[in-house]
N, C-alpha and C positions, 0 to 999 in steps of 0.2 A: 504494500500500500504506500505509494509515493505521494499522490495528490490528495489523500484524505478520503477517497471513495473506496468503500469496502468492495472486494471482488465477490463476496458471497453474502446472502441475506441472513445466514445463520451459521453457527459454528458446525463444522463437519464432525461427525462422530468418528473418533480416531483411535487407533491402537498402535503399539510398538512391538517389534520383535528385536530383542537385544536392547542395548542402551541402558543396562543396569547400573548399579552403584559403582562398579569399577571401570565403566566405559569412558573412554576419552571423548566420545562424540555424542553420547546420549543426551547429556545436559544441554548441549548446543541445539539439538533437534527440538527438545521440549521448550526451551526458552524462546526460540524463533517461532515455533508453531503457535505458541500461546500469546505471542506478543500483541497481535491485533484481534485476538479472540476469533480467529478463523477456524480453529480446531479445538475440540474438547477431548482430552485424554480419558478414555473410558475402559480400556482393556489392554492387556499386553502379556507377552511371554518374555519377561525382562532378563532372564538369566538361565544359563544351562543347568543351574542348581534350582530346582523348583521351589524349595522352601525359601531360599535366599531371594529368589525373584518375587515370591508372594509378599515377603516382608518389605522389599523395596517398593513394590507396586502400591501397597497399602499406605506406605509413608508418603506417596505422591497423591493420595486421595482416591486411588482406584479401589473399587469394591473387591474384597478378597476373592469372591467367587468368579471374578472376571480377570484374575491373575492366573494365567494358565501355565502348565508345565512345559509346553512346546508349541511351536507355531501351527502344527496340524490340528491340535486340540483347540487352539485359539480360533482358527478360521472356521472350523466345523461348528463350534459352540456359538460363535457370534452370528454365523449365517442362519442359525435356528431362532434367533431372537428378532422380534419386530424392531427393537431399538439397537440392533447390532451395528458394529462399526462399518463405516463407509470407505475408510482409507487407512493405510498402514505405513509406518516407517520401518525400514530395515536397517539396523545398526549392529550388524554381526560381522564376524571375520569374512574375508573375501570369498573363500571357497564355498560358503553357504548361500551366497546372494542369488544365484540363478535358480536354485531349487525353491527358495522361499518366494522369490518374485513370481515364478511360474504358478506356485500354489495359490498365492494371493490373487493373481489375475483370474485363475480358474474359480476362485471363491467369489468373484465379482467385486473385487476391491481395487480402488486406485492405490498406486504404490509410489512412495518416495524412498529411494534406495541410496545408501552410501556407495561410492565408487569402489571397485568396478562393478558394473551391472552383471557382467559374466566374463568368461575367459576366451570364448571362441565366437567367430562370426555366425556359426550355425546356431549357437544358443541365442545370440542377439536376434537373428531372423525369427526364431521361434517366439521370443517375447514380443517382437513387433507384430507377428501374426496374431498372437493372443490378444494384444491390445485392440486390434481392429475387430477381432471376433467378439470380444466382450464389451467393446465400446468403453474402455477404461484408459486412463492415463497412467504412464509410468515415467518417472523423472529421476535423474541423478543429481546429487547435490553439489553443484559448482557455484557456491554462494558468492564468491568474489565477483562474479559477473553481474551481481545485483547492485554493486556500487554505482551510484548515479554518474560518476565521471567516466566509467567504462562506456556507458550508453552515450555520454557526451562525445567521447572519442570516436565511437562508431559513426555518429552523425557528422562529425567533422571530416572523417575520412570519406564518407559517402558523398559529401558536398564538394570533394576535390581539394580541400584546403591543404593537404599534404602533397598533392600531385600524385604521379605514379609511384607506387610503393616499391622501394628498392631493398630495404633491409628490415628484418624483424629480429630483435634481440630479446630473448626471454631467459629468465632464471627463477628458480625457487631453490634457494641454497641456505639452509639454516645450519646451526652448529650444535644442536642439542644431543646428537647421537655420535659425537666424535669419539666417544668411548663406548664400550659394550654395556650401555645402560640397561639393555634388555635382561641382563643377568640378575638385576635387582627389581625389575619392573615387569610384572606379569602382563599388564595391558600393552606393553611395547613388545614383549617377547614374540607374540604370534606374527607381528609385522615383519619380522626378519626370518620367519620359518616358511619355506616354500610350500609345505603341506597345507598351510592356511592362507598365506598371502598370495600364492600363485608364483608365476615365473619372474617377478620383478619386485624390487623394493622402491627406490626413490623415483624411478621412471614412472611406475604406476601410482605411487602415493603422492608425489610432488609434481612431477613434470606435466602431468595431465592438466593441472590448474592453469599455468601460464599458456599452455597450448590452447586451452579452451578460451582463455581471454583473447588470444590473438585471433582465433576464429570468430569470436564475438565482435571484436573491433573491426576486423577486415575480412568479412565472410567471403569476399570474392577471391581470396588467395587459396589455392589448392596445392598441397604438397605433392610434388612430382616424384622426388626420390630423396633419400636421406642416408646418412652414415652415422653410426653410433659407436662410442667407446665407453666401456663400463669398467669400474674399478670396485674392489672390495677392500677398502683400507683397514677396516676392522675384519681381520682374517676369518673369524668365526662366522661371519655372515655369508661367506661364499657358499653357493654360487650366486647369491643375490648381491646386487650392487648397492653401495651406499654413496656413490658418486658416479656421475655420467655426463658426457658431452655429446650433443647431437648437432650435426650439420644438415641443413635442409636446402633443397632447391624447389622453388615454386613454379607453377606453370606459366607465370607471366615473366619469368626471368629473375625475379627477386630471390634473395637468399635469406636464410634464417639460421640462428644459433640458439641452442637451449642448454643451460647448465642446471642440472638437478643434483642436490647434495644434502646429506645429513651430517656432514663432517666439516662444514665451513665454520671453524672455531670462532666464537665471538659474535656470530650473526644471530640476531634475534629471530628473524623470519626470512628476510632476503628474497621476497618475491617481487620482481620488477619486470616491466615490459617496456621496450622502446621500439617505436615504429618510425622508420626513416623514409621519407618520400623525396621526390625530386624538388619540392618547394619548401618543405618544412618537416619537423619531427614532433612526435608526441612521446611523453614518458610518464609512466604511472608506477607508484611504489605502494604496496599494500600497507606499509607501516605509517604512511601518510595518505590515507585513501581519499581524503577530500581535496587533494591537490593533483592537478594535471598540468604538466609542463608542456607548453606549446612554444617551440623554438623555430624561428625563421632565420 
């Protein structure tokens, strides 16, 4: 809600899968969803431990009988209620996303899912087919694109204020994991375990954000080919990378670079994007999100 007009005339009945007390992202989902009273949290399967999940859910004000042990029970029980949930957020480890999203769509629910939605194009095609078949929405949370100055940059580029785009420079390089912090932090541990996170660490967890910002700001640019170099500076993370460099060529002749890192010592967040055109450049930094540099 940017202009003060609500998008819905009532709060949607909403549930969560994951996002329990030890979740890094669950609180963010809840605070954002409740911010403008567009969602009402009524049910959930908040934790792989059913009792812990029930205790956490009731602490949020969810009725104990609507705190379920797993997502299958959640979807089945809520579908049987006249006041059952209409939408669900998925905030679980990566390897579970596809199965949960598929089950949610089959249960007739709108879905907001943490990235990645799935691991293969075949799985993505199946979810796209289900969305059309069930007439439901599924979305992935790339929240940085909601900053108003990202939309401002998109309009400026569309109006030709930068001229033809020549260079796109992207980075998301923080320093919080320059040591093996996962050895002491369970909520970080699964992020560097390929059994749960999938085939990538910082490319999947970090690099996708500035890439999405670039696609939002300059949607006309299409990547033609790329080259990637990956490193595991904390050796126990191999084969997953904690640092990576990507070089890209776009179909209009522009070039792009992307640096993704969790070992950039001293960096608080380090997500920046700079787009260079023939007439001017734009630069945005998420640590100062209300500033957009326009340089001629």
